[in-house]
N, C-alpha and C positions, 0 to 999 in steps of 0.2 A: 636578507630575503630568505624565506623558507625554501626548503628543497622542492624541486619540481615533482609533480605526480608522474610516476613512471608507468606507461601504459603499453600493454601487449595487445595487438590487434589480431583477431582470429576470424578468418573468413576464407572460404574456398574460392571466392572470386577476387582476382587481382584488382578489378575495377572497384569493388566495394572497399577492399583494403586501402587502395589509394584515396578513395573518397573520404573515408573516415580519417585517414592520416592527414589529408589536406585540411579538414575541419579542425582537427586538434592542433595543427601547426599554427593556427591563428592565435593560440593562447601562449603567453609567456610562462605560465605556471605549469604547463603540461609538456612532457617529453615522451615521444614514441620510442620505445626501446627495442621493439622487435615485432615480427610478423609470423603468423602461422597459417597454413592453408588447409589444415584438417585437425581433427581432435587429437590425434597422436602427437603431432607437432606442438599443439597447444600444451599438452601435458609435459612434454620434454622442455619446452621453452619456459613454462611456469616454474618448473623445478630449477632450471639453470639461471634464469634472469631475475626471479623473485620480484615481479612487477607489483606496483601498488594496486593497479586496476587491470582487469582483462575485459575487453569487449569481445563477445563470443556469439558467433552465428549458431543457429540451432541445427540446420541441415548441412552436413558436411560429409565427405567420404572418409574411409578408413575407420575413424571413430567419430560418432556424431557429437554434437555440442552437449547434449544432456549427459551422455556417458563421460565426456571430458570433464564436465563440472563435477560429477560424482568423484572421479579419480583425483582431480586437483584438490577438492575439499578434504579428501581422505589423507592425501600426502602433504600438501602444502597449501593450507587454507588461504584463499585470496579473494578480494572483492571482485565480483564478476557482474558485468552489465550485459544482459542478453539482447540480441536483435532477433525478432521473430516476425513471421508473416501475419498480416491482419486477416486471418482465416480462423474457422472453428478449430481446425487441426493445429494451426499455429498457436491458438490459445491454450489448447491442451498441452502442447509441447512446452510452452512458456511456463505453465503451472508446474509441469514436471521439473523444469530447470529450477524454479523457485523452491520446490520440494528438496531438490538436491543441494541447495545452498546458494544459488545465485541471489544477489541482493536486489536487483531491479531489472527492468526491461524497457526497450524502445521498439516501436513497430518498424519493421525493416522497410516498409514502403517510404518512410520519410527520408531514406537515403537515396532514393532513386528519382525523386521528383525533379523535373526540369525547369520549373518556373523559378525565376530569380528570387522573389520574395520567399517562396516556399523553401528554397535551398538555404537561405539565410536563417529562416526560422528553425529549420531542421538542425543546422549547425549550432545555433544558439542553444537549442534544447540538449543537443549532445554534449556540449561543453558543460552545461549546468548539471546534467546527470553524472558525467564523469567526475566532476568536482565533488558533488554531493556524496557519491559512492566512495570516492577516494578519501574523503574526510571522516567517514563513518568508522566506528570502532571495529577492528578486525576481530576482537574477542566476541562480538555478537554472532559471528558466523556459525560456530559450532552449536551455540545455544539455540539459534534460530532453527537449525535443522532438527535438533532434538525436540524442541518445542512443537514443531510441526507434526511430529509423529506420535506424541504421547501426551497423556494428561499432565497438567502442571502439578508438581509435587511439593513445591516450596510452600512453607507455612506463611500465611497472610500475616502482615504486621499487626501489632496490637491496636493501631489506630483504626483498624477495620472492624472493630467490635460492632459498631452501628453503621449500617450502610448509609442511611439518611434519616433525618428526623421528619421528613415530609412523606406524604402519601404519594408514592410513585405510580405512574400509569404508562410510561413509555421510556425506552432506552433509545437514544439517537447517537450514532457513531459516525465520525468522519476520519478519513485517513488518505494518505497519498503514498509517496515513496517509502517502501518497506511495509506498506499497509496490508497487502494480501497475506503475508506471513503473520504479521501481528494480529490481524483480525481473526485469522483461523485459530490462533492460540487463545484468544479471548473467548470466542464463541464455543470452542470445544470444551470449555470448562462448565458451560451452562447445562443444567439438568433438563431432562425431557419435558418435565412439567414446569418449566420456567414461567412465572406468573405474568410476565409482561410481554408486549410486542416489542420487536427490535427493528429499527430502520437504519440503513447504512448507505453512506455515500463514500465511495472510494474511487480515486482517479484511475480509471482503466478505459481502454478503447471499447467501443460498442460491441465489437466481435468477441470480446473476452469475458464480459461480465456474466453471460449465461453459463458458460463452461465453468467459470469460477464458482457461481452459486451452486451448480450441480455438484461440484466437487466438495464444497462445504457441506451440503446436505447429506452427502454420503458418509462423512466422517464425524458429524456433530449430532448430538442427541435431539436438539431442537429442529424444527422444520425450516428450511432455508430455500428461497427461490428468488429468481430475478423478478422484480416487480413489474406488473402491467397496470395500466390505468384503472383506477377504481378498485384495486385490491384492498380488502378489508384488513385492518390492523387487529390481530388476534394474539392472545397470550401464547407463548411458546413458539411463535412464528417470527422469522426474520425475513425482511424484504430488502433485497439489494438493488439499489438504483441502477437502471440500465446505463451503460456507458454511452456517451454522446447525447444523453437526454437530461432533463431536469426532473427531480422528484421533490414534491412537497407533501406535507401532511395536511389533511383537510378534514374538518368536522362536518359530517353530513347531518341530516335530520335525525337519524337514529343510531349512527355509528361513526367511527373514524375510518378514514381510508387514505390511500395515497393517490395523488394525481401526477401523471407523467406528461411532460410537454417537451416541445422542441426548445432548444436554447435560444435566447434572444440575442440580437446583435450586441456585441460588446461584452458578453458574459465569457470570461476567460475559461472558467472551469465548468465542465458538464459531464457528470453531475457536480453540482456545487454544494460544498459542505455548509457554506453560509446560508444558502437558500433553504436547505433541509432543516438546519437548526432554527432558523428564524421562523419557519412555518410551524415547527413543533412548539415554539414559544407562544405563537398566536393561538394555536388550537388547544394546547394542553396547559397553558399558563405555568403554574409553579409545580406541576406534577411530572416534569421531565428530568431524567438523568442524562446529561450530554457527556460524550467522551470524545476527546480529540487525541488521536494517535499519531504516530510517526508520519512525517511528510514534509516536503519542501514548500516554502512559501508561507502564506498567512491565510489561506482559505479556511474559514471556520472562526476567525477572530470576531467578525461582526455578528455572526450567528450566535456565538458564545455570549457576546455582549447582550443580545436580545434575550437569551435564556436567563441570564442573571437579572436583567431588568424585570423579567416576569416572575422572578422568585425561585427559579429552578436551580438545581445543583449542576456543577460541571467538574469533571475530572480530566486531567491531562497526563499523558505518559511522560516519564522522567527522561532526562537527557541521556543518562547512561544506557538505557535499554532501547533508545531510538536509533534507527538507521540514519534518519535525518531529523534534526530537532526543530526545524523551522515552524511548523504548525503548532505543536504543543508549546514551544517557547513563546510564540506570539501571544497566546492566551494567558500563559503564566506571567509574562512580563507586564501584561495589562492588568494584573491583579484579579483575574476572573476565575482562576482555578481554586476550587474548594479543596481538592486533593491532587497532589502530584505523586503518581504511583509508578513503580516498576511494572513492566509488561506482565511479568508472571504473577503479580499481585492482583491485576485487574479482573481476570476471569473468575478466580475463586471468590473474590469479594462480591462481584455481581451475583454469583451463585447463592449468596446468603440472602438475597432479596426474597421475601415471602409475604403473602397476603393472609 
């Protein structure tokens, strides 16, 4: 049997520490090795215990969670899963934590629910995320933080001489776990006059995507915003699907636009990468470049299949540069990927697109 994942739990509330510990205790492959009640204790415990994963609250006394992440990443890089409030401020703090090097996050409200089924669902999701983060490559951490702050400098591989032999009119991107950091690295490489519209579905809560889009817009050359219903698709503009909603591409009488709707019963992901890519295939046929980036699960597989059936191109992120290889692996294993690329190759290669 493989060694257990060793987890350090950091939260200023004893109730929440116990709640997380009880959830993790259900798993045979996870071991809680310590607790910390503030950021200073977290830094000391991380240095002493060398856990595989740290679950970290954002708001704590003495040293806050974001400062603790920065210190831990500088001294003893560790896989960190943040808990944060489902508020606008919570979104900003979570993005700050991702900037600092945290790998993923979960909404803190999920820990406090009192309904039996909701508690079970929250526990299941926590176990999934801890395992996913724990199995990711520790070597990604420093690279992710650097990539988040600077333009990519790596030389694109020789296979990238020609972006596509098709006439492209849209870039459609899907991502999940690890996606916020990966997407920023890709979009920050695009020039101000990028000739295509970009649409994105990334699995994030509804209260987070607006703040995320605003942050991307501030650091990227192209224009980026959270999409609203009937936003037009324009070159050099990127529309981020609002969390908790569905976004699809639609061809109107004289232009292309996005349509935003409430998720239907039974739809697991909202926004859904499958739905976005499938709608792009219907509207744009063979003129789409689809990208499937890091993420847990297989959302995007059916959409990628629709894109390929329509004659469009599809790229996927390679295993080595993914936080979680689930989504890209599903499309690659199905034989749908035209190119499997390292994260730092994707943005510079996209930037070569010209009309």
